[in-house]
LONUKE-328715 format. One record per atom (N, C-alpha, C, CB): x, y, z. Coordinates in steps of 0.1 Angstrom, whole numbers, plus 5000, padded with zeros to 4 digits. Atoms other than C-alpha are relative to their C-alpha. Glycine has a CB too. Layout:
% residues N
XYZ...
//
This chain:
% residues 706
499050015010353212737773500249854997501350075004499950145004353612417753501549965001499549994985498750064999356612197760500149874993500449995015499850135007358011917739501349945005500050014985498850064994360511687757500649904990499849945013499350095009363011517734501249945007500550084987499050074992365011267753500749904991499549935013499350085010367711097732500549875005501250084994499650134996368210727735499549894990499549975014500450115009367710387718500350024986498649965003499749985014369510417685499249914991501449984997500850085009367410127671498850064995499749875007501349935004364410357670500250104989499450065012499849885009366110617648499849974986501350065003500150025014365410667612501350004993499150124994498850015007367910617585500750144999499849954986499349875001370610897581499450084988501449984998500549915010369411197562501250064992499150125006498949955008371711287533499950154998500249934987500149855001372011667538501350065004498950055008498749934997375111877536499850135007500850014988500349874995373312177549500550015015498550034999499549984986375112307581499050085008501350065000501049924992372512567590500650115008499149915008499549894992372812867612500349945014498950115002499750054987374512807645499350085011501650015002500749944989372412877676500950035012498749925004499249964988374013057705499250055011501150114996500849964988372813117740499950155000500749955013500249864998371313457745499750084987501150075006500249935014370913527707498849934994501249984992501250055006367613487689500150034985498750075005500049995015367013447651498650024996500749874993501349975006364013597633500149984985499550145004499950035015363213467598498549994995500849874997501250035007360413437573500149874992499650124990500050135006359513087561498949994990499949895010501150025011357613017528499949854997500450084988500350135004356012707515501249944991498749994992498950075007358712457502501450035005499950054986498749974995361512617522500349915013500150155004499550074988363612447550501050095006500649864997499049924992365412647577500849905009499450115008499250094993368312457593500850085011500949924991499349944989369912537627500849895007499150075010499250094993372712367646500550055014501349964992499449974987374112357682500849895004498850045010499150104995377012177697499749975015501550054998500350044987376111987728500949895006498549945001499250104993378111787753499049895005500850065012500950114995376811457767499350045013500949875003500949984989373911487792499950155003500649935013500449864998373211857786498550014998500850094990501549965002369712007788499950124992499350025014500249895009368612227760498650034999500649974986501349955002365512437758500050104989499350055013500249905011364612607725498650075001500249944986501349935000361912877724499750044986500150125010500549965013359812937693498850085002499749874991501249924998357413217691499750074986500250115011501150044992354713267683499849854999498750074996500250145000353612917692499049944990499649965014501150055009350712897668500350014985498750085003499649995014352712927636499949854994501450054998500250135007352112647610501449944996499150014988498650055003355612487612500149865007501150095005499650134995357112137618501550025004499849894990498650004996360412097638500549865000500150065014499350135000362711807630501350015007500249964985498850004992365511707653500949894995499749985015499150105006368611527640501249985010500650044987498950044992371311347660501450044994500049855004498749975006375011417655500449924988501149995011499750085011375311127631499150024988500049855004500949975011372611277609498749925000500749974987501250085000369811037619498950095006500249875008501249924995366311187624499549945013498950004989500550054987365311157660498550025002500750085011501449974997361911327662499550114990499950055014500749905008359411527641498950055008499649944986501149944991357211767661499150094991500750085011500949925008354111897644498850055008499549924988501149964992352012007673500450135007499749895011499749884994353212357679498950105001501250074993501149915001349912517672499050005012499249984987500850014988348612547707499450135005500849945011500649884996347612907708500750075011498649985003499349944989350212997734501050114994500849905008499149895005352713287732501349944995500350105011498750065003355813067732499949845001501150055010499950144999356412697725501549965003499649934986498750044996359412517741500349864995500250015015499550135004361312227726501249965009500449994985499050044991363312047753500749874996499449985014499250115004366111797748501149975010500650034986498950054992368511597769500949924991499549925013499150065010371611497749500649875007501150094996499450124996372711137753501449984994499249884997498750015008375611187728500650144999499849944986499449875003378111467723500150024985501450005007499949975014378211647690499150114996499749874992500849895006376411887667498649944997500750064987501450035002372611857668499450104990499249995013500649925010370611987639498550015001500449954986501449984999367112127639499550064987499550105012500649945013365012187607498650055003500049894989501349944998362012407606499450014986500150155006500750005013359612357577498550035002500149864993501449974998356012467570499249875001499550084988500950125000353212217577499549974986498850025010500450055013351912017548498850084994499749865000501249945005348712217546500250154997498949995010499749865004350512557540500050014985501350055007500049995014349612657505501150084994498750064995498949925007352112787480499750144999500349944987500449865002350213107478499950075014498650014993500149944987350213167516501150105003500049895011499049914996352013457531501249935008499450125009498850064993355513397546499649995015501250094998500250034986355513257581501150075008499949855004498949944992357413487605500149945014499750165001499850064987358813327636501450045006499949854999498849974993361613367661500449885008499950135010499550124993363813087675501350045008500349884991498849964992366413117703500249895011499850135008499650094989368212907730499550075013501549975000500549944988366212977761500849955012498549965002499250064989368312747783500949894995499049945011499050105004371512547780500849975013500850044988499350034988373012367810500249855002499350065013499850154997374012027825498649955005501149985010501250064996371011807829500049965015499649884991500050044986369911747865499649865001499150095008500350144998369211407881498649974995500249975015501450035004365411437875499949994985499150115006500150015015365911507838500749884995500650134994499450125005368311227834499249875003501449985007500950114997365910987852498950004989499450015014501050005010363211107828500449954987499550154999499550065012365411027799500149855000501550064998499950154999366010677811498649945000500749965013501350055000362310627818499450004986499150085009500549995013361410747783500749894991500350144994499350105007364110517769499449865002501549995003500650134996362610217788498649994993499949995015501350015006359110307776500049984985499250135003499950025014360110327740500549864997501050104994499550135003361909997742498849905002501149965010501250084998358709837756499050024988499350035013500849975012356710007728500449934988499950154998499550075012358909867702499849855001501550034998500250144998358709517717498649964998500549965014501550035002354909537717499750014986499250105008500349985014354909657681500549874993500750124995499550125007357109367670499149885003501549975004500850114996355009117689498650004993499849995015501349985006351709257676500049974985499550145002499950025014352909257640500049864996501350074995500050145003353308887641498749935000500949925010501350054999349608837647499050064990499550015014501049925008348109067621499449914989500750114994500650085010347508777597498849935005501149894995501250054994344708677620498750074995500050005015501149925005342508947605499549934987500450154997500650075011340108797580499550104989498949915004500649905009338409107565501250074993499150105007498849945007340809237537500250155005499750004986499849864996340209607547500650015014498750074999499449994987341009537583501549955000499249915010498750055001344109327575501050104993500149874992499149915007345509577550500350135009499450054987499849894991344909867574501049985011498650055006499150034989346709707603501449974995499449885008498650035005349609577582500750134996499949914988499449875005350209927567500450095012499150074991499749924988350010097601501349945007498850005010498850064994352509847616501250024992499749855002498849985009354809887586500550145002499649984986499649864998354910267591500750015013498950094998499449994986355710227628501349925000499149945010498850075000358409967621501150054991499749854996499049955010360110147592501250065007499350094991498849944995362410357614501049905006499650105011499150094993363810057633500349874992499449965013499850135007363409757609499450024986499449885007500549985013363109857572499649874993501050074992500350125006363209497561498749945004501149895003501350054995360309387583498850094995500049995015501149915005358309697573499749964985500550155001500350045014358709597536499349874999501350004992500750135000357609247544498550025003500649915010501449984996354409377560499350074988499950095012500649935012353709607530499849904989500950114995500150105010354309307507498749915003501249914999501150084996351709107527498750084997500049975015501249925003349209397523499850004985500250145006500150005014349909417486499449864995501350034993500550135004349309037482498549995004500849895007501450014996346009067501499150074990499850075014500849925010344809337477499949924987500650144997500050075012345809127447499149885001501449954996500950114999343908827461498550054999500249935014501349945001340809047465499650024986499950135008500349985014341009147429499949874992501150094993500050135007341708787417498749935003501249925003501150084996338708657436498650064996500049985015501249945004336108897422499349924989500250154996500850075010333308757401499950074987498649975005500249935013332308837366499250135001499449904990500849894999329709077377500350075014498549975000499549944988331509297403499050115004501450064998500949894995329309517425500750135002499349955013499349874998329909877430500750015014498950115001499350004987330809817467501349924999499149935011498850085002333409557456501150094993499849884991499149915007334909817432500650115009499350074988499649904990335010077459501049955010498850065007499050064990336809837483501349994993499449875005498750025007339409757457500750134998499849934986499449875002340010117450500650065013499050104994499649954987340210207487501349935004498949975010498850084995342809927494501250044991499749854999498949965009344910017463500550145004499650004986499649874996344910377474500850005013498750095002499350014987346110287509501449954998499349915010498650065003349010077495500950114994499949884991499249905006350110357473500450125009499250064987499749904991349810617500501249985009498750035009498950044991352210427522501349974993499649885008498850055007354610287496500650114991499649894991499449915009355010577472501150105005498950094994498949914995357010817494501449945001499650065013498750074997359710557500500549924988499849915012499750085012359610347468499150034989500049855004501049965011357910527439499949904989500550134994500150105011358810267413499249885004501449964996500850114996357409987434498550035001500449955014501449965000354210187439499450014986499950145007500449995014354010257402499749864994501050084992500150145004354509887395498749945005501249915003501250054994351709797419498850064994500050035015501149935006349410057404499749944986500350154998500250055013349909917369499649855000501350014992500350144999349709557380498549975005500949935010501450014994346309617397499050094993500050025015500949915007344909857372498749934995500750074988501350055004341209807365499550054987499050035011500649965013339309827332499250135002499149904993500749874999338010177326498649994993500850124994501350005006334310227319500050074987498950065010499949935013334110307282498950114998499849904989501149905001330910517288499850065014498749944994500149944987331510707320498950105001501350065005501149904998328810927335500750144998499449995014499449875003329311287324500450075013498950094992499549924989331411487348500749915011498950075007499450104991332611167366501549984997499249875000498650015002336411147371500449854998500850065011499550135002338310837360500749965013501049994988499450044987339210657393501449964998499249885006498650045002342410517378500950135000500249924987499249875000343610877371500150065014499350104990500049954987342610977406501149935009498649985007499050074993344710697420501450034996499749854998498749965005347610787398500450135006500050004984499749874994347411137411500449995014498850104998499650034986347511007446501549965001499149895007498650045000350810837438500950114997500149894989499149885003352311147422500150095012499550074987499949914988351411357452500849955011498550035005499250064990353011117475501549994997499549855003498650015004356211097455500750145001500149954985499449865000356711477455501050035011498950105000499249974988358211497490501449944998499449965012498850075001360911237483500850034987499849865002499349995013361611287446499250094991500249864994500949915008360011597430500349994985500350145004499750025014361811537397499249884994501549984997500750125005360311187393498550035001500349885009501449965000356911327404499650094988499750085013500249925012357211587377499849924987501150114998500150085012357811327351498749925000501249905000501250084999354911117363498850094997499849945013501149915003352611427362499950034985500250135009500049975014353711507327499449884992501450034995500550115007352911157316498549995002500749875005501450004997349511177333499350114992499850035015500649895007348811507316499949974985500950135001500150045014349411347282498749924998501249914996501150085002346411127289498750065006500249865007501149944993344111347310500250145004499649915012500049874995343211697320499450005014499350114991500750024987342111577355500350125009500549875006499949904991341511837381501049975011498750045007499050054991343811627403501450074998500149855000498749945004346711797385500250135008500150034985499949884992345912117405500649975013498750075001499450044987346711937438501549974998499249895006498650045003349911797423500850134998500149914988499349885002350912147411500250085013499250094990499949934988350212297445501149945009498750005008499050074992352312037463501450014994499749855001498749995007355112057437500650145003499949974985499549864998355312437442500750015014498850095000499450004987356112377479501449945000499149945010498750075000359012157470501050054990499749854997499149965011360412287437499350104991500649884992500749905008359212617422500249994985500450145005499750015014361012567389499249894993501549984998500750115006359512227383498550034999500249875008501449975000356112357393499650104988499650075013500249915012356412637367500049934987501050125000500050085013357312397340498849924999501349905000501350085000354312177349498950094996499849935013501149915003352012477348500050044986500150135009499949965014353312587314499549884991501450044996500450125007352812227301498549995001500749885005501450014999349312227315499350114992499650025015500649895008348512567298500049964986500750135002499950045014349712427265499049894996501449964996500950115002347612117269498550054999500149895011501349944999344512317278499750084987499950105012500249925012345012547248499749914987501250094997500250095011344912247225498649935000501149894999501350074998341512127238498850094996499949965015501349935002337912227229499450005014499149924990500449994986336912357264498549985001500450135005501550024999333212327256499749854999499350074988500250155001333511957247500749925011500449954987499250074991336011867274499950075014501550004996500349944987334711937309501250015009498949925007498849994992337911847327500950114996500849864999499149895004339912087306499450135003500249994985500649874996337412367312500250035015498549994997499749984985337712317350501450035002499549885008498649984998341412287348500550144996500849894993499649875005341712607328499650115010499350034986500449904991339712807352500850005013498549985004499350014987341512677383501550054998500049865005498649965002345012727367500150164998500549944987500049865001344113087358499950075013498850054991500149944987343013167393501349985008498849935008498850034992346112997408501150094995500349864999498949925005348413177384499950155003500049994984500249864996346813517391500450025015498650044998499649994986347313457428501550005002499449895009498650005000350913377422500650134996500649884991499549875005351413697402499850115011499250044988500249904989349913897431501049995011498649995005499050024989352313737456501350064996500149855003498849955005355213817434500150165001500249964985500149854999354114187432500150055014498850054993500049964986353614207469501449985006499049925008498750034994356914047478501150084994500349854999499049935008358914217451501449945001500050145005498750064998361713967456500549924988499949915012499450055012362313867420499749854997501550015001500250135006362813527404499849895009501149974991500150124990363013317435498549965002500650045013501450034998359213347438499250044988499550075013500749975012358213397402498749934999500949984988501350065002354713317391500149874992499050094995500150125008353612997374500250034985498749925002500049965014353113167340500550144998498649984994499749865004354613467323498850084996501150004988501249925003352313757315499549964986500450154999500450045013352213647279499349865000501249994990500750144999351413277288498750015007500949915008501349984994348713397311499050064991500250095013500949945010347213617284499549904990500850124993500550105010347113337259499049905006501249924994500950104994345413097283498750075003500649955013501249934997342913367294499250024987500450145006500849975012342013457258499549874994501050064989500550135004341613077250498649985007501049895003501250024992339013067278498950094994500250025015500949915005337313377265499449964986500650144999500450045013337213257229499149885000501349974991500950125000335712917237498650045006500749895008501349964994333013077259499250084990500250085012500749915010332113337232499549914988500950114995500350095012332013057205498849915003501149924996501150084996329312877225498750074999500249955015501349945001325712947216499149955011499449964986500850034989323512957246498749934995499650125009501250075005320712697240498750055006500149855003501349974995317012727246499949945014498949944991500050054986316312687284499349865001499250095008500750134999314112387276501049884996498949994990499050105004317212197263501350015008500350014984498850014992320112077283501149914993499749965014498950095004323511947272501250025009500450044985498849984991326711877291500950124996500849874999499249885004328312147270499750135007499950024985500549884993326212407288500850015014498549995002499250004988327912307321501450054998500049865007498649965003331312347306500150154997500649924989500149865003330412687292499850095012498950034990500249934988329212797326501250005009498849945008498750014992332512687342500950124995500749874999499249905006334312917317499550145004500149984985500649874996331913207324500250035014498449994997499849984986332213167361501550055003499749885009498649964999336013197357500250144996500949904992499849865005335813507336499450105009499450014985500649914991333413667360500950055011498749945006499149974989336113657387501350074995500449875007498849945006338713807363499750124992500849904990500449885007337214137355501150094996499150085010498949915004340514327356500749944988501050015012499350065012342014077331499250034987500249855002500849975011339014137308500450144994498549995003499749875003339814507308501450014994499850105012498649995005343514447302500249934987500949935011499750095011343414167276498950004989500349865004501150015010340014197259499150125002499249875002500849884998338814557264499150024989500950125003500849975011337514577229498749914999500849984987501150095000335114287236499349995014500449864996500450014986334314367273498450005000500550125007501550004999330614447266499449864996499450104991500450135005330114127246500349895010500749964987499650104989331913917273499150015012501550025004500949994988329814067301498649954997499950155003501350055004326613987282500049855000499550064987500050155001327613627275500249945014501249964991499950054986328713577311498750015007501150085008501449994994325313707323499149904995499550144998500950095006323513487298500249865006500249994985499750144995325313177312499949985015501449974995500050024985325513247349498950095007501350045005501049924994322813507355500750135005499449945012499549874996323313867366500649995014499050115000499350014987325713917395499150065011501350085000500849954989323913957428500850105008499649885009499349904993324814277445499150045012500350134991500849964988323814367480499750154999500849975013500349865000322014697484501050085008498650035005499049924993324314987494499850015015500150144994500349984986322515027527500449885009498650045003499650124993323314677537501550015005499849874992498649994996327014747537500250105011500850054988500049904989326415057559499649935013499150124997500550064987324514847585501149895004498749934998499050104997327114567583501250065006500349914988498849934995330014807588499750055014500450114991500349954987328214957618500149895010498650075000500150124991327614617634501449955004499249894995498650064999331314517629501050105006500549954987498949914998333314837634499650125009500550054988500349884993331415127650499949975015498750064995500250014986331115197687498649945003500150145008501350084997328314997704498850094999500149945014501249915000326015297708499750044986500250135009500249975014326515407672499449894992501350064994500550125007326015057660498549975002500949885004501350024996322815017679499050104993499850005015500849895006321415347666499849974985500550145003500150025014322315257630499249884996501549984995500850125003320914907631498550025002500549895009501449974998317615047644499450054987499850105011500649955012317215207610500049904989500950124995500050115010317714877591498649944998501049895004501350075002314814677576499849905011500049934986500350094989313114467602500649864999498549995002499550145003314214137586501549995003499749964986498550004999317914237590500450025014500650104991499649954988317914377625500549895010498950075007499650104990318114067647501349944997498949895001498750055004321013927627501150095003499949974985499049904997322914247630500250025015499650134994499949984986322114287667500949885006498750005007499250114995323613937673501550024998499549874993498649975002326814047657500650095011500250064986499649904990327014337681500149935014499050125001500050074988326214107710501349915001498849905002498850085000329113877701501250085002500149924986498849914999331514167698500150055014499950124990500149954986330414307732500549905010498650065003499650114990330713977750501449964999499149884997498650035002334113907735500950105007500349994985499349894993335214237750499949995015499650134995500150034986334214107784498850075007501250065007501249934994331014317790498849914998499850144994501150095002328614027793498750065005500249875009501349944997325914227812499450094989500250085013500549925011325714477784499549924988501250104995500450095011325514197759498649945003501049884998501350054996322614047779498950114998500049955014500949895001320914387779499650024986500650135006500449995015321114417741499149894996501350014992500950115004319614077737498650025005500549875005501449984994316714157760499250114994500150025015500749885005316014497746499950014985500750125005499949975015316814467709499549884991501450044997500350115008316314117696498549965002500949885003501450014999312614077689499549854998499350094990500450145003312313717676500349915012500749954987499850084987311813487707501049894998498749955004499050115002313713197691501450054999499649924988498749955001316613407681500550065013500150114989499649954987316613577715500549895009498850085006499650114992316813247733501349944995498949895000498850055005319513127710501250095003499949974985499049904997321513447715500449995015499550144997499750014986321313407753500749875003498750005009499350134999322313037750501550024995499349894992498749985006325313137728500950085010500050074987499349914990326213407754500549925012499150115004499650084988326313147782501249914996498849915004498950085005328612927761501350084999499749934987498949905001330813227754500650035013499650124992499549974986331113297791500949895005498850035009499250124996332412947797501450014993499349874997498850005007335012977770500950115005499750024985499249884995336113327782500749975013499250125001499450034987336613207817501149894999498949945010499050105002338612897806501350064994499549894991498849945006340913107784500750095009499550084988499349924990341613337813500649925012499050105006499450094990342613037834499149995013501350055005501050004989339513077857499249874999499050125000500650135002338812707856498849975009501049895002501150024991336712697887498750074996500450045015501149935005334412967873499449944988500450154997500550065012334212797840499249875003501249964990500750124996333112467857498750045006500949925010501349954994330512657877499050034990500350125010500949965010329012797846499549884992500750104990500450135007329012457829498949935007501249914997501050064991327012327858498650054998500450015014501349945003324212557848499349954988500150154999500650065011323612377816499449875004501149974988500850114994321012107822500449864995498550024997499850145006321911817798501549984998499349994987498650055002325111617794500550044987500149855002499549975014325211677757500350154999498849974990499749865001325212057763501450025007499050085007498849984992328112017788501349954993499849935014498850075005330411787768500950094992499549894991499149925008331812027742500750115009499350074989499449894991332312297769501149945009498950065008499050064991334112057792501349974992499549875006498850035008336411957764500950134999499649964985499349875000337412327761500750035013499150124996499549984987338012347798501249915002499049985011498950104998340212037799501350054992499649864995498949965008342412187771500850125007499550054987499449894993343112487794500649975013499050115001499450054988344312277823501449964996499349895008498750025005348012307815501049955010500550124993499050054991351312187830500350105011501349984992499749914989351612507850499049995012500050144995501050024989348512407871500549915010498649954994499650084990349312267904499349865000499850065014500550135002348811887905498749985008501049905005501250024992346311887934498850074995500350045014501049925005344312167919499549944986500450144998500450055013344312007884499149875002501349964992500850124997343011677898498650045005500749915011501349964995340311857917499150054988500250125010500849955011339212037885499549894991500950104991500450115009339211717864498949915007501249924997501050074994337211537890498750075000500449975015501349925002334611817890499449984986500350155004500550025013334411787853499449864998501250024990500650135001333811417856498649995006500949895006501350004993331011467881498950074992500250065014501049935008329311707857499549914988500650134994500450095011329111417832499249895007501249944993500750104993328211137856500849975013499949874992499350044987329011017892500249855000499350055012499950145000328810657881501349954993498849944992498850055007331710437870499749954986500649885008500450055013329710327840499450114992499049885001500649905009328710537810498649974997500850024987501450035004325010577802499850004985499250115006500150015015325610627765501450034994499050114995498749995007328310667739500750145002499849994984499549874997328711037745500750015014498950114999499450014987329410977782501349925000499049955010498850085001331910707774501150074994499749874993499049925007333810927750500650105010499550064987499649894991333911207776500849955011498850085005499350064989335010977804501449964996499249885006498750045005337810847783500950124998499949924987499249885002338911197774500450055013499250104993499749954986338811297811501249915006498849995009498950084996341010997819501350034994499649854998498849965007343511097793500650125006499850014985499549874994343811447808500549985014498950105000499650024986344011317843501349925002498849925007498850094999346811067835501350075004500249934987498849944997349511327837500250055014500250124990500049964986348511427872499849895010498950115002500350124991347311097887499649884991498850045010500250115009347810797865499149895007501349944996500850114993346310557891498550034999500449995015501449965001343010757892499549994986499850145006500450015014342910767854499749854997501150054991500350145002343110387853498749955007501249915004501350034993340310367879498850044992500050075013501149965008338110547854499949914988500250154995500050075012339210347824499649855002501350014993500250154998339109987838498549965000500649965014501450045001335309977844499450024986499150085010500549985013334810117809500449894990500550144995499650125008336809827794499049895002501549965004501050104998334509587811498650034993499749995016501249965007331509787798500149984985499650145004499850025015333009787763499949864996501350064996500150155003333309407764498649965000500849925010501450035000329709387773499350054988499350055013500649945012328709617745500449924987500550154998499650075012330809417720499349874999501549975001500750135000329109087730498550034996500049945014501449975004325609257728499950034986499550125009500149975014326409387694500049884991501250094996500050125008327009037681498549954999500849895007501450045001323408957690499150094992499449985014500849905007322109277676500550024985500250145007499549985014324109247643499049984990501249914998501050015010321909307614498650065004499849864996501349944995319009457635500250155000499649945014499949855001319109817623501450054998499550065013498649955002322909827621500949874998500550095011499150115001325709597609501350045008500449984985498949974991328409587636501249914996499749985014498950095003330409287624499849934986500149885011500050075013331309107592501149895001500250094988499150114999332908767591500749995014501150014989499550014986333308787629500950125004500849885002499149894996335309117628499250134999501250004990500649874999334409467636500050084986500650095011500049915012333309687606500450145005498550004994499449874996335310007608499450114992501549994999500649905007333210197584498550025004500149984984501549984999329410287581499650065014499449874998500349934987329510497613499749905011498850094998500250104990329710187635500350055014500949884996499749944986329310307671500949915008498750015007499150094993331109997684501550034996499749854998498749965005334110087662500550135005500050004984499749874994334010447674500449985014498850094999499750024986334010327710501449935001499049925007498750074999336910097703501250094997500049884989499049905004338910377687500350095012499650084988499849914988338310607717500749935011498650065004499450084989339310337741501549984997499349865002498650025004342510267722500850135002500149964985499449874998343310637722500350035015499250114994499849984985342810657760501149915005498749985007498950104995345010347767501450054995499749864995498749965005347710487744500550125008499950044985499649884992347710817764500549955014498950105002499650054987347910627797501349925000498949915006498750075002350810417784501250095002500049934987498949914998352910727785500450025014499650144993499849984985352610727823500249875007498950085006499850134994352410357831499849904989499049985012500150095012353210137801499449865004501349994993500450144997352809797818498549995004500949955012501450014996349409877833499150034988499750115011500849985012348110017800500049884991500650124992500050125008349209707782499249895006501549944999500850104993347609487809498550034998500450005014501449965002344409687805499549964986499850155003500350045014344509637767499849854999501050064991500150155001344909267772498649965005501149935008501350034995341509287790498950014989499750085012500949995011339809367757499849864994500450114989500250145003338209037748500149974985498649965004499950035014337909057710501350034994498950094992498650005005341108987691500350124992500249884992499749895009340709257664500150135008498950004990500049874992340009537689501350005009498850015008498850014991342809417712501350034993500149865007498849975008345409417685500150154996500149914987500049855004344309767674500550085012498650034996499549934988344809887710501549995002499249955012498550024999348309737710500750094991500349864998499349915009349209927679499950155004499449984986500249864996347810247693501050035011498650025005499149984990349910207724501550014995500049885011498749995006353010137703500350134993500249884990499849875008352510437681500250125010498850034991499949884990352010677711501349995007498949995010498850014992355010547731501250024992500049875007498949975009357310547701500050144995500049904989500149865005356110897692500450014986500950095009499750005015356210827655498750054993500449864995501149955007354011037633499849924987500150154997500250075013352410847604498850064993499749855003501149945008350210957576498849905000500450024985501250085000346610827579498950064992499549985015501149955009343610847556498950065008499549894991501249944994340511047564498949885002499450114992501050094998337710837579500449865002499050014988499550144998339910537587499449945012501550005000500650074989338810277612500949985011499549874995499250034989341110097636501150105003500549864998498849934995343410317656500450134993501049914999499649885006343510617633499550125007499650014985500349884993343310977645500149995015498550044996499850034986344710877678500650115008500949885002499349904992346711177687499250135002501350054993
//
């Protein structure tokens, strides 16, 4: 069962007060609350605590897609927990109160929950409420001390970020530090963001007359990062930066290529939605006046989660704009029309299923939907399919419309029944006839998935030869998942005829056996099975699964024994033989830290020395088959293996800092290269302060650390 300890201390770390008058439901001991949570909603709960009380909240099921926010009695946000999806039955949130008063808990959906997703059903209750014992109070003080050290390290590190020479590295580090400092020092955070903005402006000012494509991509990347961080807190400043750094638009863009400036503007609008949905709506409408970009769909989805009424207004404006366009001549509008119809139909279906009235009304009324649908039909029918020897961009747009209509067969019968035959023929001309699986395929597929094993095997035996092995493998997977591995092996041996597929099926079965043993808590058996795999590369992914199942309930001595066995299955040496081994050893050290921090450091320390050697060697190898450094600094893109190792090392040190901050900081000081050392410091600060920050995909230094 997952536990999250929330120990309240160090007011300097807290975020600014949240202006919310919502009192929420009062939680009482012995009473549980069950509710349904939809995208865009917030459920608020309160409980009155005395000083130095211990509270344990239980949330089930633990794998629901929710975030829990904890607020102090003065309204300041203490913690945001977004790691409840651990696949356990119950997740526990623990808290030791340093102050007396009413504490508030907010439950919201995770950011990736779509507006069209079903309601999230969960139950929350007070599992335990009592006076904190001496051990819990000591843990509170230790956490407070660790956070104070983390903040001091962050402040110190932020003072040296101007040493980065590569613009992308400097901007990345400045923005990360700013996000970490914002809860405690808003003024300093703004100063760091201003430095990052100035760096970007210098990059743009220094470009030559003939700018390369890579230069343009760098400028766009840096501008995007600034807006991603700045927009949620200061939309107007972000908008001013966007306009001040706007680049000339190619007057003759490649067909189908999106305007990068519009994409960047959409990024800004999406970031503004959470803090100011009304302003985001205004910006989206202004953007819609100039473009029918597909990015508007993402904005609409996000706005739906925050304000259903504003989302509906935006959807209606989008529909009117689309209806004024020639969808054959305007590819963006054609795509937007199809996507909006699909989204609106899904919304209508949800409304009918829920039956709960206007609160969850669809984007478009029936009449508005009908008009948009008929516009798509009319423009598609007006297009004359050209000779196959001739191609025009208009053909692609017509195919987009046809593909949309093909998925709206019921709507054709409802709104255009008199032209159904003509529509079907034109759709077929543009997209080809719909591929339909032969009826017998469905019978065989159903048998493999749902019938008893004996019936499934007899039915599959009647299938065409080319289909049988594939269907037998589905039965094997089902049988093995049910725990009958010997029967699964028998089916493979007797039924699967292709030697390659038979070997692959047996291999998959062996992997499945490891996973099943780990999920049942049979760690020793899982490790024994992993030992039968010959290569380290085969063992790595399986060991990762096993480590995830060594939980807090495992006895310390037994957990250490298991983890040591896992390490020996990778290597008995203190040094890694390759990148895969190094990554796995660092992961093992992170898992081991909660049980034996000293032993975890014994694994990491030699790897730091080895990493320093690799970093030096990469300087000599730079340019020979791979670019590792530029202007003396690590390149964090282009799949740089040294950057990957640096990131893994930073992650491991950040984990170890939770158990021995001083030793982790000392170990990080042993990283010889300045840029990698500062990155490790920021990773340690982020982990010890337990602050969640938004990070871009594919980022370099220190991202994806948790």
